[in-house]
Z-matrix of the N, CA and C atoms (Angstrom, degrees):
N
C 1 1.412
C 2 1.424 1 113.90
N 3 1.416 2 119.73 1 -35.37
C 4 1.487 3 123.16 2 175.46
C 5 1.527 4 109.52 3 -70.07
N 6 1.251 5 116.00 4 -41.55
C 7 1.603 6 124.80 5 -173.80
C 8 1.581 7 101.93 6 -66.78
N 9 1.303 8 119.27 7 -47.62
C 10 1.374 9 123.15 8 -176.25
C 11 1.607 10 113.05 9 -64.34
N 12 1.297 11 114.26 10 -40.87
C 13 1.446 12 117.27 11 175.80
C 14 1.514 13 113.02 12 -67.09
N 15 1.334 14 116.64 13 -45.20
C 16 1.506 15 119.72 14 175.79
C 17 1.571 16 111.71 15 -58.08
N 18 1.325 17 119.72 16 -40.15
C 19 1.454 18 128.73 17 172.93
C 20 1.555 19 107.09 18 -62.19
N 21 1.315 20 119.58 19 -43.43
C 22 1.443 21 119.04 20 -176.72
C 23 1.599 22 107.84 21 -65.92
N 24 1.406 23 113.51 22 -40.63
C 25 1.498 24 111.32 23 -174.56
C 26 1.491 25 108.94 24 -70.39
N 27 1.383 26 120.83 25 -25.96
C 28 1.484 27 121.11 26 177.39
C 29 1.696 28 101.47 27 -76.01
N 30 1.140 29 122.11 28 -30.71
C 31 1.554 30 119.22 29 -177.38
C 32 1.347 31 111.86 30 -70.03
N 33 1.318 32 122.34 31 -38.75
C 34 1.489 33 128.56 32 176.99
C 35 1.582 34 112.09 33 -83.18
N 36 1.310 35 116.43 34 1.17
C 37 1.476 36 125.02 35 171.39
C 38 1.477 37 107.42 36 66.06
N 39 1.403 38 118.91 37 40.70
C 40 1.376 39 118.79 38 169.80
C 41 1.567 40 111.18 39 -132.31
N 42 1.339 41 112.15 40 71.28
C 43 1.482 42 119.17 41 -177.29
C 44 1.499 43 113.88 42 -71.18
N 45 1.418 44 119.03 43 -16.66
C 46 1.421 45 117.54 44 -178.30
C 47 1.634 46 109.89 45 -76.10
N 48 1.321 47 114.86 46 -6.63
C 49 1.546 48 118.17 47 170.30
C 50 1.563 49 112.33 48 -74.45
N 51 1.240 50 115.29 49 -18.26
C 52 1.488 51 117.79 50 -178.99
C 53 1.449 52 112.86 51 -55.61
N 54 1.293 53 119.36 52 -43.46
C 55 1.517 54 122.28 53 174.34
C 56 1.470 55 115.12 54 -58.41
N 57 1.356 56 117.61 55 -38.82
C 58 1.561 57 118.63 56 177.14
C 59 1.445 58 109.34 57 -71.94
N 60 1.379 59 120.27 58 -37.72
C 61 1.432 60 121.59 59 175.83
C 62 1.558 61 110.61 60 -66.39
N 63 1.311 62 120.29 61 -36.46
C 64 1.448 63 119.31 62 -177.06
C 65 1.683 64 106.59 63 -73.00
N 66 1.302 65 118.18 64 -27.71
C 67 1.393 66 124.64 65 -178.01
C 68 1.600 67 103.96 66 -66.80
N 69 1.395 68 113.21 67 -48.79
C 70 1.430 69 121.70 68 -179.31
C 71 1.568 70 111.85 69 -57.10
N 72 1.324 71 110.73 70 -46.25
C 73 1.516 72 112.52 71 175.41
C 74 1.508 73 118.49 72 -58.01
N 75 1.431 74 112.83 73 -41.46
C 76 1.411 75 118.51 74 178.72
C 77 1.601 76 107.11 75 -64.95
N 78 1.239 77 121.10 76 -44.96
C 79 1.364 78 120.71 77 178.69
C 80 1.510 79 117.57 78 -61.94
N 81 1.322 80 112.99 79 -40.40
C 82 1.538 81 119.00 80 171.68
C 83 1.546 82 114.53 81 -55.89
N 84 1.401 83 107.24 82 -46.17
C 85 1.540 84 113.15 83 -179.39
C 86 1.489 85 116.95 84 -69.93
N 87 1.412 86 117.07 85 -29.69
C 88 1.357 87 124.10 86 174.74
C 89 1.601 88 110.32 87 -65.69
N 90 1.277 89 110.24 88 -41.76
C 91 1.595 90 114.83 89 -179.06
C 92 1.573 91 106.25 90 -73.33
N 93 1.238 92 120.61 91 -35.44
C 94 1.494 93 122.40 92 178.75
C 95 1.532 94 105.35 93 -60.04
N 96 1.436 95 115.21 94 -56.21
C 97 1.474 96 120.99 95 -177.27
C 98 1.462 97 111.84 96 -56.62
N 99 1.412 98 122.86 97 -49.66
C 100 1.408 99 121.66 98 175.60
C 101 1.563 100 114.37 99 -53.55
N 102 1.399 101 112.75 100 -42.51
C 103 1.501 102 114.67 101 -176.35
C 104 1.600 103 109.66 102 -69.14
N 105 1.247 104 116.93 103 -23.89
C 106 1.514 105 120.01 104 -178.16
C 107 1.632 106 104.45 105 -79.56
N 108 1.214 107 121.00 106 -30.80
C 109 1.422 108 127.53 107 -171.24
C 110 1.478 109 113.34 108 -116.36
N 111 1.267 110 116.84 109 29.98
C 112 1.489 111 119.77 110 -172.02
C 113 1.688 112 107.07 111 -66.52
N 114 1.321 113 118.25 112 -24.57
C 115 1.436 114 114.63 113 -177.72
C 116 1.602 115 113.78 114 -59.09
N 117 1.457 116 113.20 115 -28.70
C 118 1.464 117 120.52 116 -178.86
C 119 1.404 118 111.85 117 -80.95
N 120 1.295 119 120.45 118 -11.28
C 121 1.469 120 123.21 119 -175.79
C 122 1.593 121 112.27 120 -84.15
N 123 1.300 122 120.17 121 148.92
C 124 1.504 123 116.93 122 174.56
C 125 1.497 124 110.58 123 -75.27
N 126 1.297 125 117.29 124 159.87
C 127 1.470 126 121.86 125 175.95
C 128 1.520 127 113.97 126 -55.15
N 129 1.361 128 114.45 127 -34.94
C 130 1.427 129 117.54 128 178.20
C 131 1.549 130 109.78 129 -66.50
N 132 1.228 131 112.78 130 -44.55
C 133 1.574 132 114.42 131 -177.46
C 134 1.562 133 107.65 132 -62.98
N 135 1.281 134 118.18 133 -46.38
C 136 1.469 135 131.04 134 -177.79
C 137 1.644 136 101.43 135 -45.57
N 138 1.488 137 112.31 136 -61.94
C 139 1.427 138 115.18 137 -173.02
C 140 1.411 139 115.03 138 -70.07
N 141 1.359 140 119.98 139 -18.30
C 142 1.527 141 126.54 140 176.91
C 143 1.529 142 107.38 141 -64.67
N 144 1.257 143 109.43 142 -54.93
C 145 1.484 144 117.85 143 -168.18
C 146 1.541 145 118.22 144 -94.04
N 147 1.366 146 122.25 145 -5.27
C 148 1.375 147 128.00 146 171.65
C 149 1.342 148 116.56 147 -68.85
N 150 1.408 149 120.99 148 149.27
C 151 1.397 150 125.93 149 172.43
C 152 1.475 151 112.61 150 -90.56
N 153 1.333 152 120.61 151 -16.70
C 154 1.346 153 127.37 152 -179.26
C 155 1.613 154 112.52 153 -134.09
N 156 1.401 155 120.17 154 83.59
C 157 1.332 156 118.38 155 -178.22
C 158 1.568 157 115.43 156 -67.59
N 159 1.319 158 121.29 157 -22.21
C 160 1.464 159 124.55 158 176.39
C 161 1.486 160 109.44 159 -61.53
N 162 1.414 161 119.29 160 -31.04
C 163 1.276 162 119.79 161 -178.36
C 164 1.543 163 114.45 162 -59.05
N 165 1.350 164 113.10 163 -44.51
C 166 1.469 165 120.63 164 175.48
C 167 1.474 166 114.66 165 -65.05
N 168 1.296 167 119.44 166 -34.66
C 169 1.445 168 119.47 167 174.53
C 170 1.510 169 113.14 168 -62.27
N 171 1.403 170 113.25 169 -46.66
C 172 1.531 171 122.12 170 -177.55
C 173 1.547 172 101.17 171 -61.52
N 174 1.303 173 119.91 172 -46.27
C 175 1.509 174 121.86 173 -171.17
C 176 1.548 175 108.38 174 -57.88
N 177 1.345 176 108.93 175 -43.37
C 178 1.438 177 112.17 176 -173.86
C 179 1.518 178 108.39 177 -69.44
N 180 1.250 179 119.56 178 -34.67
C 181 1.440 180 125.46 179 -179.79
C 182 1.611 181 108.23 180 -60.88
N 183 1.377 182 116.66 181 -47.35
C 184 1.348 183 122.40 182 -177.67
C 185 1.460 184 112.45 183 -75.68
N 186 1.387 185 121.49 184 -27.48
C 187 1.360 186 120.28 185 -178.01
C 188 1.525 187 114.50 186 -92.91
N 189 1.306 188 118.07 187 2.86
C 190 1.371 189 131.15 188 175.10
C 191 1.603 190 111.18 189 -59.38
N 192 1.268 191 117.10 190 153.93
C 193 1.537 192 119.76 191 -176.97
C 194 1.534 193 108.65 192 -96.57
N 195 1.451 194 114.68 193 18.71
C 196 1.512 195 119.04 194 179.90
C 197 1.511 196 104.11 195 -86.33
N 198 1.395 197 107.94 196 137.85
C 199 1.456 198 111.38 197 173.95
C 200 1.495 199 109.05 198 -107.62
N 201 1.300 200 115.52 199 129.21
C 202 1.450 201 118.38 200 -177.03
C 203 1.526 202 108.10 201 -110.42
N 204 1.311 203 119.86 202 130.54
C 205 1.471 204 125.85 203 -177.70
C 206 1.422 205 108.33 204 -117.40
N 207 1.373 206 116.18 205 132.83
C 208 1.477 207 118.53 206 179.81
C 209 1.510 208 106.40 207 -112.64
N 210 1.362 209 114.14 208 121.78
C 211 1.455 210 119.62 209 178.70
C 212 1.514 211 107.17 210 -104.93
N 213 1.387 212 115.14 211 125.82
C 214 1.494 213 117.03 212 -177.51
C 215 1.548 214 105.36 213 -76.25
N 216 1.385 215 116.01 214 149.74
C 217 1.401 216 114.80 215 172.14
C 218 1.492 217 111.96 216 -89.27
N 219 1.389 218 120.42 217 171.54
C 220 1.359 219 123.42 218 -175.69
C 221 1.474 220 115.10 219 -63.36
N 222 1.523 221 116.12 220 -30.25
C 223 1.462 222 120.13 221 -176.63
C 224 1.473 223 106.69 222 -114.40
N 225 1.218 224 120.21 223 54.34
C 226 1.553 225 121.82 224 -170.58
C 227 1.512 226 111.67 225 -73.75
N 228 1.331 227 120.56 226 -27.79
C 229 1.449 228 120.42 227 176.75
C 230 1.503 229 112.61 228 -74.24
N 231 1.364 230 117.54 229 -34.56
C 232 1.585 231 121.95 230 178.37
C 233 1.504 232 110.18 231 -70.87
N 234 1.302 233 122.42 232 -38.29
C 235 1.429 234 128.72 233 -175.28
C 236 1.525 235 115.67 234 -86.77
N 237 1.384 236 116.70 235 -14.64
C 238 1.498 237 120.51 236 -173.20
C 239 1.431 238 112.13 237 -62.98
N 240 1.311 239 122.93 238 -30.67
C 241 1.546 240 122.69 239 178.30
C 242 1.531 241 107.89 240 -67.43
N 243 1.363 242 115.57 241 -37.86
C 244 1.419 243 115.02 242 -175.32
C 245 1.556 244 114.02 243 -74.87
N 246 1.289 245 114.06 244 -39.31
C 247 1.557 246 122.57 245 -178.30
C 248 1.455 247 106.36 246 -67.92
N 249 1.392 248 119.79 247 -40.48
C 250 1.475 249 120.49 248 -172.54
C 251 1.628 250 109.63 249 -69.26
N 252 1.386 251 117.81 250 -15.01
C 253 1.489 252 112.65 251 172.45
C 254 1.511 253 109.66 252 -73.39
N 255 1.281 254 115.22 253 -27.05
C 256 1.529 255 113.52 254 179.59
C 257 1.542 256 118.59 255 -61.93
N 258 1.246 257 110.56 256 -26.64
C 259 1.522 258 121.88 257 -178.31
C 260 1.438 259 115.16 258 -108.53
């Protein structure tokens, strides 16, 4: 893919775009590497470079060691329409 793109840039007589293409490749590889090694990054770095910070908040919530217990009430079917409005 890289070789064919460089050949294409020479074919259309725009070799100066090779530098831009090379920088794109470096950026993509850096993002790929950081994604593969995200455990070694600090939380601040992860939130700085991520495209979806909400994912990391949800992940923390699900990975926490807190146990949530849901206890149904005796008239759950009757109050369900009222409680569903809250969420």
